[in-house]
C-alpha positions in Angstrom: 0.0 0.0 0.0 1.3 3.4 -0.9 0.7 6.7 0.8 -2.8 8.1 -0.1 -4.0 4.7 -1.3 -7.2 3.5 0.4 -6.6 0.6 2.7 -7.7 -2.8 1.3 -10.4 -4.6 3.3 -9.0 -7.4 5.3 -10.4 -10.6 4.0 -10.8 -13.6 6.3 -8.3 -16.3 5.5 -8.3 -20.0 6.2 -5.3 -19.6 8.3 -7.4 -18.1 11.1 -8.6 -21.6 11.9 -12.0 -20.8 10.6 -14.0 -23.5 8.9 -14.0 -23.4 5.1 -17.2 -24.1 3.2 -17.2 -25.3 -0.3 -20.4 -25.5 -2.3 -19.1 -26.8 -5.6 -18.0 -30.5 -5.6 -15.5 -29.8 -8.4 -13.8 -27.1 -6.3 -13.7 -29.6 -3.4 -12.1 -32.3 -5.6 -9.5 -29.8 -6.8 -8.8 -28.6 -3.2 -8.4 -32.1 -2.0 -5.9 -32.8 -4.8 -4.0 -29.7 -3.9 -3.8 -30.8 -0.3 -2.6 -34.3 -1.2 0.0 -32.7 -3.4 1.3 -30.7 -0.4 1.5 -33.9 1.7 -1.6 -33.3 3.8 -3.3 -36.3 5.2 -6.9 -35.9 3.9 -9.7 -37.6 6.0 -12.9 -37.3 4.0 -16.3 -38.2 5.3 -19.7 -38.5 3.7 -22.0 -37.0 6.4 -25.1 -38.6 4.8 -24.0 -41.9 6.2 -24.1 -40.7 9.8 -27.5 -41.8 11.1 -26.9 -40.1 14.5 -24.1 -38.2 16.3 -22.7 -41.4 17.8 -22.2 -42.8 14.3 -20.4 -39.6 13.4 -18.1 -39.8 16.5 -17.4 -43.5 15.8 -16.3 -42.9 12.2 -14.4 -39.7 12.9 -12.5 -41.4 15.8 -11.6 -44.5 13.8 -10.5 -42.6 10.7 -8.5 -40.0 12.7 -6.6 -42.7 14.6 -8.1 -42.1 18.0 -7.2 -44.8 20.6 -9.9 -47.3 21.1 -9.8 -46.7 24.9 -11.4 -43.3 24.4 -15.1 -43.0 23.9 -15.7 -41.9 20.3 -18.2 -39.1 20.8 -18.1 -35.7 19.1 -16.7 -33.8 22.2 -14.0 -36.5 22.8 -13.0 -36.5 19.1 -12.7 -32.7 19.3 -10.6 -33.0 22.5 -8.4 -35.6 20.9 -7.7 -33.4 17.9 -7.0 -30.5 20.1 -4.5 -32.5 22.1 -2.9 -33.7 18.9 -2.7 -30.1 17.8 -0.8 -29.2 21.0 1.9 -31.8 20.1 5.5 -30.8 20.5 6.3 -32.5 17.2 8.4 -30.2 14.9 6.8 -27.9 12.4 5.9 -29.8 9.3 5.5 -33.2 10.9 3.3 -35.1 8.5 1.1 -36.4 11.3 0.1 -32.9 12.0 -0.7 -31.8 8.4 -4.2 -33.0 8.2 -7.4 -31.9 6.4 -10.8 -33.1 7.7 -13.3 -32.8 4.9 -17.0 -33.2 5.8 -18.9 -33.9 2.6 -22.6 -33.2 2.2 -22.5 -31.6 5.7 -25.8 -29.9 5.1 -27.6 -33.3 5.3 -26.2 -34.0 8.8 -26.8 -30.3 9.9 -30.4 -30.6 8.8 -31.0 -33.8 10.8 -28.9 -33.1 13.9 -28.3 -29.3 14.0 -27.1 -29.0 17.6 -24.6 -31.8 17.3 -23.4 -30.7 13.8 -22.7 -27.2 15.2 -20.9 -28.7 18.2 -18.8 -30.8 15.8 -17.8 -27.7 13.8 -17.0 -25.8 17.0 -14.8 -28.7 18.3 -13.0 -29.1 14.9 -12.6 -25.3 14.6 -11.1 -25.1 18.1 -8.6 -27.9 17.2 -7.7 -26.1 14.0 -7.0 -22.8 15.9 -5.0 -24.7 18.5 -2.9 -26.3 15.7 -2.2 -22.8 14.4 -0.8 -21.7 17.8 1.7 -24.7 17.7 2.5 -24.2 14.0 0.7 -27.3 12.9 -2.1 -27.6 10.3 -5.4 -29.2 11.0 -7.7 -27.9 8.2 -11.5 -28.2 8.4 -13.5 -28.0 5.2 -17.2 -28.7 4.9 -19.0 -29.3 1.6 -22.6 -28.3 1.2 -25.0 -28.9 -1.7 -27.1 -26.0 -0.3 -25.8 -22.7 -1.6 -27.8 -20.9 1.1 -26.1 -22.7 3.9 -24.6 -20.3 6.4 -23.3 -21.4 9.8 -23.3 -18.2 11.8 -22.6 -20.0 15.1 -19.1 -21.0 13.9 -16.6 -18.7 12.1 -16.7 -19.8 8.5 -15.3 -18.7 5.1 -16.8 -19.6 1.8 -14.3 -20.9 -0.7 -15.8 -20.1 -4.1 -13.1 -21.4 -6.4 -9.8 -23.3 -6.5 -7.7 -20.1 -6.6 -9.1 -18.8 -3.4 -8.2 -22.1 -1.8 -4.7 -22.1 -3.3 -3.9 -18.5 -2.2 -5.0 -19.1 1.4 -2.4 -19.0 4.1 -3.1 -22.6 4.9 -1.9 -23.9 1.6 1.0 -21.4 1.4 2.5 -22.5 4.7 5.8 -24.2 4.2 6.8 -27.3 6.1 
């Protein structure tokens, strides 16, 4: 910015630990490819398969590598990811470069709104905690409903692949 130039509006970035929302499945596929190319571990879920919040916790816990001794409920999964985010592993440790992708999330949100919002809040907290310790736990939700807005949880719409690629999350170097 030069003197006399109007300040540019600050745009929210994925690096704030906010939850990213993608409405276009093609953009989601491209974003997942970009993440895999940058050595992120991508854990993708089809939220339509979750008949209830317990099923969601079970699948999330199993896929994310949670110990079987822990109850696999949404709050415990969130606490597990937050503890993982606090790890003293060095920056760039591949175990801590993870993307959690919740496909067709609007379906789960429509059936179990309170639990879905709690899940987003827990995952968002883990993502923000990871930022503090220079790790990356990215949260991306995909919705087929273009009117979906989750005001209870800080979110950022990702309209195209370029927005995703230029975010601070994907620009971070290991």
